[in-house]
N, C-alpha and C positions, 0 to 999 in steps of 0.2 A: 787227751791229754790236755786239748786245747782250750778246749770248754770248761773244763776245772779248775784250770789254773790260770785266765783271762783274766779275772778281776785281781788276783794276786800279782799276775806282771803291768797289770795299771798301775796299782796302790804303790809296786816302789819302782816305776819306771824302767822297766827292765822291757827290752824292744822284742827280744825272742825267747823260743824255749832254747836256745842253743846258750844265749847268753846265762840264760836263767841257770843252766847247768855248770857253766864256765865257775858262776857265783860259788851254788853248791860245793863243788870239789874244792873250792878254796879253803874251807873250816871244817873240819871234826865234827862239830857238833853247833847249829846255829838256830837262833829264832826263827829265822829263812825256812831253813830245815822243816820244824815243827810245822809251818805253817804250810810246807809241800807238804809234806805227811797226811795233816787233818785235810787238805783239799784235793787229795788223791785216792782216801780211805774210802771203803763204800762201809755204812753204819747202818745197815740193814738188818734187823733182830727184832726179834718179841718172846715174850714168855712161854715157855716150856713148846718151844718150835717143833712141831711136826706130831707132837704127845708122844706117838708109841718110844722115842728114846729113854724118857725119863719113865716110861711105864717098865719098861724091861731093865732100867736102872735098878727099880722097884723092889720089881716081880724076880728076876732073873740075878744078875750082877752083884747085888747087894749081898744077897741072901749066900747066893755060891762061894765067894771071895770071905764074908765071916766065917763059913764053914771051913774054910781052908786054913785063915788065919786067925781064929777067936783070939776078943779082944787085941789086936792090932789095929793101928790107925789106917783108914783108908785114903790112900792117896790119887787127886783124880787132878789132870791136867785141862782146861777149859784154854785152849787154844784159841787169839784171834777173839775174845770175848767181847769186842765190840763196847755196848753202854750196858754189859754185864748183868744181862735178863739171863744167861746162859747159866751162869752160876750160880747166880741168885735160887735160878732155877732148881739145878744141881743140888743146893742147899736145903732148898726146902723138901728136895726130893728124900733127904735123909731123914728129914724131919717127920715129913709122911710113914717111912719105914717104921722110925723108932716108935710113931705110936700107933700103927698097927701090931707089932711085935713087940709087946711091952714084957713079955717073958724070955724074949730070944737075948740070944749074948749079944753085951754090949760095945761097940767099938765105937771110934771118932771118925771123922770125915777130914780131910785137909782138902781145900778146893786152890790151886793155884792156877790164878788165871791172868792171861797174859794179853797185851796189846800193842799194838804200835804206835798207836795217835795217843799224843799227850792230853789232847782232850778230852777224848774219851775216854782213856785212866783217871784224871780227875773226876768227871762227873762217876766212874765206875766207885770209886773210894766213897763219894759225899754219899751216892747211895739213893738218891733222892728223884722220883719221877714225877709227871705229869698227869693230869688224867688220860690224856692222847694215847701215851706210853703204857699206863696203866691198864688200857684197853684193850692193849692188843695181847690176849690169848692167857688174861688171868682172870680167874673166877670171883666170883664176889665171898665166896668163901674161904679162898688163899689170901685173898686183899684183905678182909679181916683178921685173917688170922696171923699174917706175914707182916703188917704195914703198919704205920702210926701215921697218921694224919695231922703235918704240920699247920702252923699258924697260917700259912701264906698259901694253903690249899693243894699242897702237894704230898706226896707219899713217898714217907722215908721206911727203910728194910729195919726189921728190928735187930737189934745187936745182936739174938741167939743164932738168926738168919745168917748176919754181915762175919758172924766171929769165925765162922768157917773158910771164910774165904779171904786167899791173900792176891792183893793184883801186883803182875811186874810189869814193864816196862821191856817187849821181846820182838825181834823181828825174825820171822820163821827162816829167814835166811841164812840167820846165824846161829852160833852155837848154843846147843841146849845143855851143856854139861853142870853149869850151875842151880839146872833145877830139880836134881836128885831123881830117883825111880818114882814109876808111876803104877798103881794099878789099873786106871780107867784114863785113858786118852780121850777126849771131845773134840773134833778138830773137824769142824761141819761150816760147809755154805763158805767155807776160803780158798779149798785147793782150785775150785774151777777159775778162780783168778790168775794162775802159774801156769806157767809151759808143761809137757807132759815131762819133760827132762827133771825141772824144779819140783815138780810134785811127786817124781820117784826117790830123789834126796831127800827131800822133807820126810815122808812117810819111812823112808829106811831110816832115818834116822831118828823119826820117833820109838820105832821101833827097838831101839837102843834103851831108849828112855822107859818103855817097859817092862815088868817083872815079865817072868816069864809063865804064861796062859791069862795073861790081861788083856784087856779088852782097848778096843781102838774104835769110835763111833765117826762114821762119815755123813755128808747131808743125803737126804734124799736122793738128790740126782746124782749124787757121787761113788763112783764103785772104784774099788783096788782090783785093779791091774797089772800083771805082770810083776804081780812079787810072793809065788805061791811059796817060796823057800823059808817069808818070813811068818806069813799069815796065814790062818785059816780062815776061811766062810761060816758062818755060824746063822744060822734062818731061823727067825725069833716068831714070825708070826701073831703080828705084822713086823716088817724091817729085817735088818741084814744087819750084823756089826761081824768083825774080824777081829779075832782072837792069835794072840803073839806064838807063835812055833818057840 
């Protein structure tokens, strides 16, 4: 915390973390709080991270859900979406499923992507990425199909991919009541930053947002332990996902 916040302390002439906390608690929401959030959040991500979750979505979860609820819109929550690569990868995954199953039952997908950092949310909504970000996990074929090059040399997500995604500000420690119900939740590579108690609370409340039989995807190094009454482990080969009871 000291290393991440030192520049902010110097910039605002604040002597210590204790003084910073006192200032933060004096206001319900301020520009200073937004700066602290930006400094403290870890925005490490890439396109189609770990590959298998998106293949499982395309080959197992999407067709299974469409069979159970034909002609209904699928709802997916991308929690802690960082700079937007995960929800946009999910939108591309849906497009690839549709291209591969032209005669299948049609259904739309709505992706609600939530993030705490105001700076990241703004970047997500713009949907433009530099060449360095694009190079992290995105194939040349997907780049050409799903992005337009801007005059400034950046890459902008095409409207048909963007239109499936709605970005909202949310702290995972706050209420999820306004999000509605979901068929799938992606909560990947963020729970490692929470205590065991907070992690259990988040996963319990996420279960309440899932429709019966819905799925939750965790990060490759994360496991769901201690909630057997809420979730069933599903071995996908490769990878593990969890189904809501």
